[in-house]
N, C-alpha and C positions, 0 to 999 in steps of 0.2 A: 466129549461134547459139552458135558456138564461144566467142565472147568473154561471150556472156551465161552460158553455162554454166560459164566460168572465174570469173566474179565471184560466181556462187552459191556454188561451192565454196569461195572464199575467205571468204565471209560465214559460211557453215557451221563452217569452221575457226575463225574468230574467235568464233562463239557458244560452241562446244565448248570453247576456251580460257577464254572468260569463266565458262562454267559450271564448269569445274574449278576455277577460281580461288575462285569463291563457294563451292563446296563444301569446298575446303581451310580457308577462313575458317570456315565452320560447323563443321567437324570440329575446328578449334582452339578455337572457343568452347565447344564441347560437352566438350571435354577439360579445359577450365579448369573448367566447371561441375562436372564429375566430381571434379576434383583439389580443388575447394573441398569437396566432400562427402566428402572422404577423412577416414577414422577418425582420431580424436586420436591414438590408439596408434601410427600409423604416422609420425607427424612426429618430428623429432629433439628430444630432450629439452633443455631449457634450466635450467642450473645457475647460480644467483648465488653469488659467491665474495668474502669480504672477510676482512681481516687484522687480528688484534689482537695486537700485540707489544709491549706495555708495560704499566704499572700499571692496573689495573682502576680506573676512575673515572666520575664523572657523564659524562664526555665519550663515553667508551665505552659506557655504558647507552644514552645517547640514540641513539648511531649504530647499535647493534645492534638496538634498538627499531625504528628508522627502517627498517633493512635487511629485518627481518622483515616489516613492513607493505608494504614496496616490492615484495618478492618475491611476496608474497601476492596483492598488487593485479595484478602483471605476469603472474600465472598460471605463474610458475617451479615446475619440478618440486622443487628443494630449495635450501636455502641452506647453503652451507659456511662454517663460520669456522674460520681457520687462526689457531691459538692457541699464544701463548708468552708467558707471563706470570709474574712472582714472585708475584703477589696484588695486593691493593688494600683499597678501602674494602668492608667489609662491607655498607653500604647499597646501594651501587651492585650489588655481586655479587647480593643477594636480588632486585633488580628486573629483573636480566638473567636470572635463574632463573625468575622468574615469566614473564616474556616467552617464555622457551623452553617452558616446560611449557604454556603456553596458545597457542603459535604455530599459525597455521592452515596452515602450510606446514612440511614436514619440515626440521628443523635438524640438520646434521651439524657435529659440532666435531671438528677434526683437528689434535691436538697436534703441530706440526711447526715448522720444519724439524728435521733431525738434531741433537740437543744441546738441544732446546727443553725447556721445563718447563711444567707445568699446576700450579703451586704455589698454595698458600693457597686464595684465592678462585677460582683456575683449576680446582681441583678440583671444587668444587660446579657451575660452569659446564659442565665436561665431561660430569658425571654428568647434568645436565638435559637434555642434547641427546637428540635420537631415536636418532641413531646417535654413539657415541664411538669415535674412532680415534685411534691413535698411531703416529707415525714410530719407526723404530728408533733405539735409544739416547737416547730421551726418558724424563722423569720426571713423576710426578704424586703429590700428596699435601702433607703438612705443613700441614694445614688449620686447625691450632689457632688461635682468634682471639687477637690482642694489642690492647692498648690503645694509643691515639694517642700516648701517653707511652713505649710501649715495654715497659711492665711486664705481669704476669700479670694477667688480667682475673679476675672473680669466677667462681666456681665455676658458679653459675647461669647465666652467659653462655656457659661452655664447654658446659654440657649442653644448652642451647638451640640451640647450632650443631651439636652432635651430632645432636640429635632432628631438626634441619632436614636435614641430611646423610642421615639414615635415610630420612625421608620421600621425598627425591629419589630415593634407590636402589630403593626400594619402587616408586615411580611408574615408574621406567625398567627394572624388573626387573634391577637390577645388584647386586652385592655389598654386602650390608648391613655386614657385619663390618669390611670394609676401609674404607667411608665413617665409620663410628664411630671407628675407631682413628687414622684421619688427623687426626680433631679432638681426640679426647682424649688421644693419645699422640704425635701429630706425625708419624705413619708416613708415609713416602714410598717409592715403589716404582719400578722400572724398567718399561718398556713391556711386557716379557716377563712379569714377575710380574703386572703388572696384567691383562694377558690370561688368565693361568692362574687369577687369583683371580676373573675375571668382573666386574671394574671397568670394563673397556673392551669393545668388540665385536670389534676387530680391530686388526692391525697392518697398514700399508701403506707401502711403499718410496716413494710418490709419490702425488701427487693423482690422476692418470690410473688409477693401480693402485686407489686407494680407490673411485673412481667405478665402475670396472669390477667390484670385487668386491662391492660392495653393491647392484648392480643387481637387481632382483627382490625384494629383502629387503622383508618387510611391518613396517611401523611404524604405530602408532596415533597419528593426529592428530585431535583432539578426540574425537568419538564415532564415527569412521570409521577403518577398516582400510586402509592404502594400500600398495601395491606400488611399491617405488622404481623410477623409470625415470632411471638415471643413466649408463649405458654410452654412450660416444661422444657425451656431452652438449656442447652449446655453452656455454662458460663466459662469464659476464657479471660484470665488475669491480662490486662495490658499494662505492665508494670513500667515505671521509669527506669532509665538505664542507671548503672552505678553513678556515673559521672552526674548525670541529672539529679539524683537523689542527694548526692554531696551538696551540689551547688544550691538546690531548695532548701537544704538543711541551714545552709548559711544564711539564708533569706529569713532569719528569724530575729525579732528585736531583741529577745533577751540574749541571744547568742551575740549578736552584734555589739551590744553594751559590754559583754563579758570580754570579747576580743579586744576591743577598745581599752579596757581597764588592764588586761594582761599585757598588751602592748606597750602602753605606758609604763606599767611596772618593771617590766624586763629591761626597757630603755633606761630607766630611771637606775636600776642596779648595774647597767652597763657604765653608766657616767661615775657611779660612786665606786666602781672597782674596773677600770679599763685595762684592757689587755686581754680578757679571757675571750671576748667575742661572742660567747654563748648568748647572754642578753641581747646583744645586738640583733643576732640572727632570728630569735624567737620573737623578739619585739616587733622587728621588721615583717616577718611572716604574719604575724598576729594582725598588725596594723593593715596590711594589705588586705587580707581576708575581711576584716572589718570595713574596709572601704568598699569591697564588693557587695557585702551585705547590705550597707547604707545604700548603695547605688539602685537597689531595687525596692527601696523603702521609702515612704514619703518622711522627708526629715525637715524639723524646723530649724530656722537660722538661729533663734535664741538657744536651743537645745545645743546644736553644734559649737556655738561660740562658748557657752559654759564648759562644755568638755574640753576645748581648747585651753581655757583658762585654767580649768582643774589640772592639765598636764603640766602647764608652765608653774603653777604654784607648787606642784609636786617636786618640779625640779628644783625651784627655788629654795626648798626645804635643805637641799644639800649645801647651799653656799651661806645658809644662815642656820646651821644645825643647833638642837638642843633647845630652841626656843618653842618649836612645834606649830608656829603661826602659819607656815606655809603648808604644812601637812592638814591642819585643821581647815584652812581655806579651800585647799584643794578638795578635802572630802566634801565639805559643803556644796562647792560648785559641782562635783561629780554627780551628787545626790540631785541636785536641782536640774543638771543638765539632763540626767536619765528621765526625771519626771516630765521635761518640757521638749525632749528629742523627737517626739512623735506627735502630731496634731491629734488631738482628742476625737475629731470627726473621723479619722481614719480607720478606727477600729483596732489598731495596733498600739502596743506600748510594752514598756518594761515593767516585769512585775515587781512587786515590792520585796517577794522573798528573794529576788536576785539582786535588787537595788540596793536595799539596806546592808546585806552582809558584804557586798562587794565595796560599798563606800567605807565601811568599817575596816575591812581588811586593808584597803588602800591607804588608810589613815595610819593604821599600826605598822605596816610595812615601810611606808616612806619616813616614819620617825626612825625606825631601825637603821634604814639606809643612811639618814642624816647623822646618827650616833657613830656610825661605822667611819663615815667621811671625817667627823670631827676627831675621832681618836687618831687616824692616820695623819693628821694635819697638826698634832701636838709637836711643840719644839723638840727636836731630837737632843738627847743628852750627849755631851761630848766626851770623848776619850773613855776613861775608866769610868765615869759616872753613869753611863749606859749599861743596863744590866745584860743587854745583848751582845756586847761588845765581848770578843774572844769565844763566842759560841760557834761551835763546829757544826756545819750544815753539809746536807747533801744537795746537789744541784738537780732539779727536775725541769725539764722543758715544757712549757705550755703547747697547746696545739698550735699557737702562732710562732714557736719557736723561741718565746722569751723565757730566759732563765728565772726560775722561782725557787723559793724553799719553804718548808711548812715547820714552824717552830710553835709547839704548843697546838693551839687551835686556829692560829693566824697564818695566812698564807702572803709571804713577803716576796717582793720583786728584788731580784739580785743584779748589782752592777759590779763588774771587776775594777779591782783598783787602777790607779793610773799605772801604765807600764804592763799590765797584765794581759795576757792573751784572753780572747773570748771564752766563756765558760761553756762546759759540754755536760751531756748528760751523765749523771752518776758520780761527777767528781766530788770530791770532799774540800771544802773550804773553809776558811775561819773569817767570822765578822769580824771588820777593823774599824767600821764607822756606820753612821746612819744618816740619811738625808729624807726627811720625811717619811714616805712609806717605801723607800728603796733602801736596801742594806748593801753597804760597800764590802766585798768579800776579796781574799786573796789566798792564793796557794801557799805562798811564804810570808806570813804576817809579819816577821822581823824585818824582812826587806822592804816590804811594802811600806811599813809605819815609817822606816827611815827615810824612804823616798818621799812619803808625804809631808814629814817633818822638813826635809831639805827645800821641798817646793814652797813650803809656807814661809821660809826665810827670805 
């Protein structure tokens, strides 16, 4: 009996433990169900953050439009744009402004970091945000439009831009006077002045401070008034795609100037040593990339004309080598072209640390190319007077299939003697004559020489 009682007691304890376990599981499930039904206001807010720190271009337009769309689709509480720009294309700026004004998610533009600028097109973009903020020691303004040639635009264009700025200011309840003055008079102000004028909503020392300070602020998004939830928000990076980053990197004045110079130099050496093809390929690619870069930058006619003149003078050095006039003139034109390539009012330009070394390098290398061409054009010594005659060489085919041979440090082009079959890779031949930069070679020098003598008679 004692044994039976003990067994029942053990069973009772096991059942009790199992019941407790099942109860705990049910409580957890119930807790999870209640957690799923938790009001949305109790969850931690999520804010997307992206950075625009260069020229306003079609690439930036596409990226910001995609960021707004993605943030809305993901249910983010806001999109923050960290802005630092000297300006850019008016067409791209207008598209961005329309995107922000129609955005289904609150857009916050924060001119940062310290020392940043919302210049020209950046002024319109900042005004179009639901919340406009600036970091200390930043600036905004100077939104007068300029032509792609850097000159003054028609008065109608300025008035149209001023009306556009006024419309944005009214839509976002910001200072209209400054918006108009930044266009008509090119006025630019600091963050403190912008706050006093009512051009921006607040100044924040950091992004965390900004998100904390604007929490609870009401903004108009479409037809609804929304209270921002940004305090202690989870920040999600909204980065450009790899392709967008590459294209935006190309939209840089220093890189554009370097690509133009590299392309010109490569073409120069292709002309000086035709047949290899590498210079032409590199030069062509560099010039195409430079053209894309310049297509999204405000370029002056004078600067572009000087760069074209520089390229022409560098090529001229190949046809009058040894003098150095073409190379020197090309370097001066390149230097001046780089200085005048972008209008001063655009906020973009080529840095001196890029400009001066590039011009000097182009001067030196164009002189070298001219010397190489001059050496190749020296009159050939005939018969036994030329030290190359009788030299045995090995045929090497270039990527283009042209026979060549290296003698010392010089790469020569090879031509088969009259009556000889085409040359093949690896053949051993003997030099029997020279014509400028071409060596006449033969597999049987004696027969070839006799044939050449007979033809001369």
